[in-house]
C-alpha positions in Angstrom: 9.7 -159.0 -69.8 6.5 -160.1 -71.4 5.7 -163.6 -72.1 5.5 -164.3 -75.9 2.8 -166.9 -75.4 0.6 -164.3 -73.7 0.9 -161.9 -76.8 -0.3 -164.7 -79.1 -3.3 -165.4 -76.8 -4.3 -161.7 -76.8 -4.2 -161.6 -80.6 -6.4 -164.7 -80.8 -8.8 -163.1 -78.2 -9.1 -159.9 -80.2 -10.3 -161.5 -83.5 -13.8 -160.3 -84.2 -16.8 -162.4 -85.1 -18.5 -162.0 -88.5 -21.3 -160.1 -86.8 -18.9 -157.7 -85.2 -17.0 -157.2 -88.5 -20.4 -156.5 -90.3 -21.2 -154.0 -87.6 -17.8 -152.3 -87.9 -18.2 -152.1 -91.7 -21.7 -150.5 -91.2 -20.2 -148.0 -88.7 -17.4 -147.1 -91.2 -19.9 -146.6 -94.0 -22.1 -144.4 -91.8 -19.1 -142.3 -90.8 -18.1 -141.9 -94.5 -21.6 -140.8 -95.4 -21.8 -138.2 -92.6 -18.3 -136.9 -93.5 -19.4 -136.5 -97.1 -22.5 -134.6 -96.0 -20.4 -132.4 -93.8 -18.0 -131.6 -96.6 -20.9 -130.8 -99.0 -22.2 -128.4 -96.3 -18.8 -126.6 -96.1 -18.6 -126.4 -99.9 -22.1 -124.8 -100.0 -21.1 -122.2 -97.4 -18.0 -121.5 -99.4 -19.9 -121.0 -102.6 -22.4 -118.8 -100.8 -19.7 -116.6 -99.5 -18.0 -116.2 -102.9 -21.4 -115.4 -104.4 -22.1 -112.7 -101.9 -18.6 -111.1 -102.4 -19.0 -111.1 -106.2 -22.6 -109.9 -106.1 -21.9 -107.0 -103.7 -19.0 -105.6 -105.7 -19.4 -101.8 -106.3 -21.0 -100.8 -109.6 -18.8 -99.3 -112.3 -18.4 -95.5 -112.3 -20.7 -93.6 -114.6 -20.1 -90.0 -115.8 -22.2 -87.4 -114.1 -22.7 -85.3 -117.2 -22.2 -85.5 -120.9 -22.1 -82.5 -123.3 -24.4 -82.3 -126.3 -24.8 -79.2 -128.5 -26.9 -76.3 -127.1 -30.6 -76.4 -128.2 -30.5 -80.1 -129.1 -33.5 -82.3 -128.2 -32.6 -85.6 -126.6 -34.5 -88.5 -128.1 -32.9 -91.3 -126.1 -30.0 -92.1 -123.8 -28.6 -95.6 -123.0 -25.9 -96.7 -120.6 -24.4 -99.9 -122.2 -21.1 -101.7 -122.3 -19.1 -98.9 -120.7 -20.5 -96.2 -122.9 -23.3 -93.7 -122.7 -25.2 -93.5 -126.1 -27.2 -90.4 -126.6 -29.5 -89.8 -129.6 -30.3 -86.2 -130.1 -31.9 -84.0 -132.8 -30.6 -80.5 -133.7 -32.1 -78.6 -136.7 -33.7 -81.6 -138.3 -30.5 -83.7 -138.1 -30.5 -86.8 -135.9 -27.1 -87.7 -134.3 -26.0 -90.6 -132.2 -23.2 -89.5 -129.8 -21.2 -92.2 -128.0 -19.5 -91.1 -124.7 -17.1 -93.0 -122.4 -19.2 -93.9 -119.3 -16.3 -93.3 -116.9 -15.1 -89.9 -118.0 -18.0 -88.5 -120.1 -15.6 -87.9 -123.0 -17.1 -88.0 -126.6 -15.8 -91.1 -128.3 -17.7 -91.0 -131.6 -20.5 -89.1 -133.2 -22.7 -90.6 -136.0 -25.3 -88.7 -138.1 -28.4 -90.6 -138.9 -30.1 -89.7 -142.2 -33.4 -90.9 -143.7 -33.5 -92.1 -147.3 
């Protein structure tokens, strides 16, 4: 068995001086700062990976062809908001045709007239 008086003496011997306590506090703060920097580094790597995955996603499908009336002159074509918008002129009439970008199907046709 151990001597109880000996345990009390060991506890008294292990008490730290104020200088040692200050040094221990400084070491703890240094450890906390380095762990914080390490966590920030891991977060930056995580954000970079998420950014790369989101940035490199495949582009949306775009129809290969859209059909406008034969003999029409195309004035402009725009791919915007999931649609292909084609402005064309046929026999003096200007028409804006809006097609679905994925399938190429005509969604709407609007005649543009001058006043």
